[in-house]
C-alpha positions as CSV (number, residue, x, y, z in Angstrom):
1,X,8.6,-43.2,-0.9
2,X,12.2,-42.0,-2.0
3,X,14.3,-38.7,-0.2
4,X,13.2,-36.6,-3.6
5,X,9.6,-37.7,-2.3
6,X,10.0,-35.2,0.6
7,X,12.7,-32.9,0.1
8,X,13.4,-30.4,-2.5
9,X,17.1,-29.5,-2.3
10,X,18.1,-26.3,-4.7
11,X,20.4,-23.6,-4.8
12,X,20.1,-19.9,-5.0
13,X,23.8,-18.3,-5.4
14,X,25.8,-19.3,-2.8
15,X,22.7,-20.3,-0.8
16,X,21.8,-23.9,-0.3
17,X,18.3,-24.5,-0.1
18,X,16.9,-27.2,2.1
19,X,12.6,-27.1,1.6
20,X,10.4,-30.1,3.6
21,X,7.9,-31.2,1.0
22,X,5.8,-34.2,2.3
23,X,2.7,-32.1,3.0
24,X,1.0,-35.3,3.1
25,X,2.7,-36.6,6.5
26,X,3.1,-33.1,7.6
27,X,6.5,-33.1,6.8
28,X,7.4,-35.5,9.8
29,X,10.4,-37.3,10.4
30,X,10.5,-40.6,8.6
31,X,13.3,-42.4,7.7
32,X,13.5,-40.9,4.0
33,X,13.0,-37.4,5.6
34,X,16.3,-37.9,8.1
35,X,18.1,-39.3,5.0
36,X,17.1,-36.5,2.8
37,X,18.1,-33.9,5.4
38,X,21.3,-36.1,6.3
39,X,22.4,-35.9,2.6
40,X,21.8,-32.2,1.8
41,X,23.3,-31.2,5.2
42,X,26.4,-33.0,4.2
43,X,26.9,-32.0,0.7
44,X,25.8,-28.5,1.7
45,X,28.7,-28.3,4.4
46,X,31.4,-30.1,2.3
47,X,30.7,-27.5,-0.5
48,X,32.9,-24.6,-0.7
49,X,30.3,-22.9,-3.4
50,X,27.5,-23.0,-0.6
51,X,28.3,-19.9,1.9
52,X,24.6,-20.2,3.9
53,X,22.0,-22.3,3.9
54,X,18.3,-21.9,4.2
55,X,16.1,-24.5,5.8
56,X,12.2,-24.2,5.6
57,X,8.9,-26.6,4.9
58,X,6.3,-26.4,2.2
59,X,2.3,-26.3,3.0
60,X,0.6,-25.7,6.4
61,X,3.5,-27.4,8.5
62,X,6.9,-26.8,9.1
63,X,7.7,-30.1,10.8
64,X,5.1,-32.5,12.3
65,X,7.8,-34.2,14.5
66,X,8.2,-38.0,14.7
67,X,6.2,-40.0,12.3
68,X,3.5,-42.0,13.8
69,X,3.6,-44.7,11.1
70,X,7.2,-45.3,11.9
71,X,7.0,-45.3,15.6
72,X,4.4,-48.0,15.2
73,X,6.3,-50.3,12.5
74,X,9.9,-49.7,13.9
75,X,9.2,-48.7,17.9
76,X,11.7,-51.2,19.8
77,X,14.3,-50.3,21.9
78,X,17.2,-51.1,19.1
79,X,15.2,-49.6,15.9
80,X,14.7,-46.4,18.1
81,X,18.3,-46.4,19.4
82,X,19.8,-46.6,16.0
83,X,17.6,-44.2,14.3
84,X,18.1,-41.4,16.9
85,X,22.0,-42.0,16.9
86,X,21.6,-41.4,13.2
87,X,19.7,-38.6,13.5
88,X,21.7,-37.0,16.1
89,X,25.2,-37.3,13.6
90,X,23.7,-34.8,11.1
91,X,22.0,-32.7,13.4
92,X,25.0,-32.1,15.1
93,X,26.7,-31.4,11.9
94,X,24.3,-29.0,11.3
95,X,24.5,-27.3,14.7
96,X,28.0,-27.1,14.1
97,X,27.8,-26.2,10.8
98,X,30.7,-23.2,10.1
99,X,28.3,-21.6,7.6
100,X,25.5,-19.2,8.4
101,X,21.8,-21.3,8.9
102,X,18.5,-19.7,8.4
103,X,15.6,-21.2,8.9
104,X,11.8,-20.2,8.0
105,X,9.4,-21.5,10.3
106,X,6.1,-21.6,7.9
107,X,3.4,-23.1,9.7
108,X,3.1,-25.7,12.8
109,X,6.3,-26.7,14.5
110,X,5.9,-30.3,16.5
111,X,8.2,-31.9,18.8
112,X,11.5,-32.8,17.3
113,X,10.2,-30.1,14.4
114,X,11.2,-27.7,16.8
115,X,14.7,-29.3,17.6
116,X,15.3,-28.9,13.6
117,X,14.3,-25.3,13.4
118,X,16.6,-24.2,16.9
119,X,19.6,-25.3,14.4
120,X,19.2,-22.4,12.7
121,X,21.2,-19.2,13.3
122,X,18.6,-16.9,12.5
123,X,14.8,-18.2,12.9
124,X,12.3,-16.5,11.6
125,X,8.5,-17.5,11.4
126,X,5.4,-16.7,10.0
127,X,2.9,-15.0,11.9
128,X,0.5,-17.9,11.5
129,X,3.3,-20.4,13.0
130,X,2.7,-22.7,16.1
131,X,5.3,-24.2,18.2
132,X,3.6,-27.4,20.1
133,X,5.4,-29.6,22.5
134,X,3.9,-33.0,21.6
135,X,6.2,-35.7,23.5
136,X,4.9,-36.1,26.6
137,X,1.4,-36.9,25.2
138,X,3.3,-39.7,23.1
139,X,4.6,-40.5,26.5
140,X,8.3,-39.8,25.6
141,X,11.1,-37.3,26.3
142,X,11.8,-34.3,24.3
143,X,14.6,-35.3,21.8
144,X,15.9,-33.8,18.9
145,X,18.7,-31.7,20.9
146,X,15.8,-30.1,22.4
147,X,16.5,-30.3,26.0
148,X,19.9,-28.6,25.3
149,X,19.4,-26.0,23.0
150,X,15.9,-25.0,24.5
151,X,16.8,-23.6,28.2
152,X,20.1,-22.0,26.3
153,X,17.5,-20.3,24.5
154,X,14.6,-19.4,26.5
155,X,15.7,-20.3,30.1
156,X,15.4,-23.3,32.2
157,X,12.1,-22.0,33.9
158,X,10.4,-21.3,30.6
159,X,11.9,-24.7,28.8
160,X,10.2,-26.7,31.6
161,X,7.0,-24.7,31.3
162,X,6.8,-25.5,27.3
163,X,8.2,-29.5,27.7
164,X,6.8,-30.8,30.8
165,X,3.7,-28.4,30.4
166,X,2.8,-29.7,26.7
167,X,2.5,-26.1,26.0
168,X,1.5,-24.8,22.4
169,X,3.0,-21.2,21.6
170,X,1.9,-18.6,18.9
171,X,4.5,-17.3,16.9
172,X,4.4,-14.1,18.9
173,X,5.1,-16.0,22.1
174,X,7.8,-17.9,20.7
175,X,9.7,-14.2,19.6
176,X,9.2,-13.1,23.2
177,X,10.6,-16.0,25.1
178,X,13.7,-15.9,22.9
179,X,12.8,-19.1,20.6
180,X,13.1,-17.3,17.5
181,X,14.5,-14.3,15.9
182,X,11.3,-12.7,14.4
183,X,8.1,-13.2,13.4
184,X,7.1,-12.2,9.9
185,X,4.2,-11.4,7.3
186,X,3.1,-15.1,6.3
187,X,3.6,-13.8,2.6
188,X,6.5,-12.1,3.2
189,X,8.5,-15.2,5.2
190,X,10.3,-17.0,2.1
191,X,11.8,-13.9,0.3
192,X,12.8,-12.4,4.0
193,X,14.8,-15.7,4.7
194,X,16.2,-15.9,1.7
195,X,17.2,-11.9,1.6
196,X,18.7,-12.5,5.3
197,X,20.4,-15.9,3.8
198,X,22.0,-14.0,0.7
199,X,23.4,-11.1,3.2
200,X,24.9,-13.7,5.4
201,X,26.1,-15.6,2.6
202,X,28.2,-12.5,1.2
203,X,29.9,-12.4,4.9
204,X,33.2,-13.5,5.9
205,X,32.8,-17.1,5.9
206,X,35.8,-17.6,8.1
207,X,35.0,-15.4,10.8
208,X,31.3,-17.1,10.8
209,X,32.8,-20.0,11.4
210,X,35.4,-19.3,14.0
211,X,32.5,-17.4,16.0
212,X,30.0,-19.9,16.0
213,X,32.7,-22.7,17.1
214,X,33.2,-20.4,20.1
215,X,29.5,-19.2,20.7
216,X,28.6,-22.9,20.7
217,X,30.8,-23.3,24.0
218,X,29.7,-20.1,25.9
219,X,27.6,-22.1,28.5
220,X,30.4,-24.8,29.5
221,X,33.0,-22.8,29.5
222,X,34.9,-20.5,32.3
223,X,35.6,-17.0,31.2
224,X,39.5,-17.6,31.2
225,X,39.1,-20.6,29.0
226,X,36.5,-18.4,26.6
227,X,38.7,-15.4,26.1
228,X,41.7,-18.1,25.5
229,X,39.3,-19.5,22.6
230,X,38.7,-16.2,21.4
231,X,42.5,-15.0,21.1
232,X,43.2,-18.1,19.3
233,X,40.1,-17.9,17.2
234,X,41.0,-14.3,16.4
235,X,44.8,-15.0,15.4
236,X,43.1,-17.6,12.9
237,X,40.6,-14.9,11.6
238,X,43.8,-12.4,11.2
239,X,45.5,-15.0,9.1
240,X,42.6,-14.9,6.3
241,X,42.3,-13.3,3.4
242,X,38.8,-12.3,4.6
243,X,40.2,-10.1,7.2
244,X,43.0,-8.7,4.7
245,X,39.7,-7.9,2.5
246,X,37.6,-6.5,5.5
247,X,40.1,-4.5,6.7
248,X,41.1,-3.1,3.1
249,X,37.3,-2.2,2.5
250,X,36.8,-0.6,5.5
251,X,39.8,1.6,5.1
252,X,39.6,2.0,1.4
253,X,35.7,3.1,2.1
254,X,34.4,0.4,-0.5
255,X,32.3,-2.6,0.3
256,X,34.0,-5.6,0.9
257,X,34.5,-8.5,-1.4
258,X,34.7,-11.5,1.0
259,X,33.5,-14.2,-1.7
260,X,36.2,-13.5,-3.6
261,X,38.6,-13.2,-0.6
262,X,37.5,-16.5,0.1
263,X,38.3,-17.9,-3.4
264,X,42.1,-16.8,-2.9
265,X,42.3,-19.2,0.3
266,X,44.4,-22.6,-0.7
267,X,41.6,-24.0,1.6
268,X,39.1,-23.4,-0.8
269,X,40.7,-24.7,-3.8
270,X,41.4,-28.3,-1.6
271,X,37.3,-28.2,-0.8
272,X,36.6,-27.6,-3.9
273,X,38.7,-30.7,-5.2
274,X,37.8,-33.0,-2.3
275,X,33.9,-32.3,-3.3
276,X,34.1,-33.0,-6.7
277,X,35.5,-36.0,-6.0
278,X,32.8,-36.9,-3.6
């Protein structure tokens, strides 16, 4: 089984789209799935023509978490450690991606599948979606970053309730808890997510990246240090073509063209040359 059998990678203008397509295995995190995600994330992060990402699944499952067949075949300590370490590398790259990431949870999200979804800056879920904490029923601890991301999203009390209580949450419960951004009708999920990704792709890419970098440090940083980061980040933002374009657009009473502004940045030309050369 190749990565092409489990993942579909396409583009919609400046939006890079990743669809999990291994419906037979409920989009489980098999080795080909992990490899495909790693390659797609790395390519979209490096490509200057991709300004936002959209991640979703196909069928009735967004992501079924760990691949049970793989767990049986590669369940020894060293294989498990290597697999999770490789996963951590591209997952951290997705978390730290300077570009906006939109996630559409189209169906059931189990265990690590929820961890994948939580890499999104905006997470929409279909009305029929459910979120299942599946780790402890296998005698495993939560992974895929969930013991970091979940308490920050829903609070420690709810995180313990969900993970240790082996809870199943409806999309509505997940929204109330703060796990996701919003619930949308099933037949509108894809269109809503793509539209949100297109809007974000048209925004000031440099400011998005700076803001995401600082927000990621909020809970580990003192107020003094965070305001220092803001001062440094804002100084960098002031020097960008996007800031000049945004200021000109606001004072001139016209829509801003941030895409063209980014094209004028020397860093864009350098990134394009590097991406072309692999």
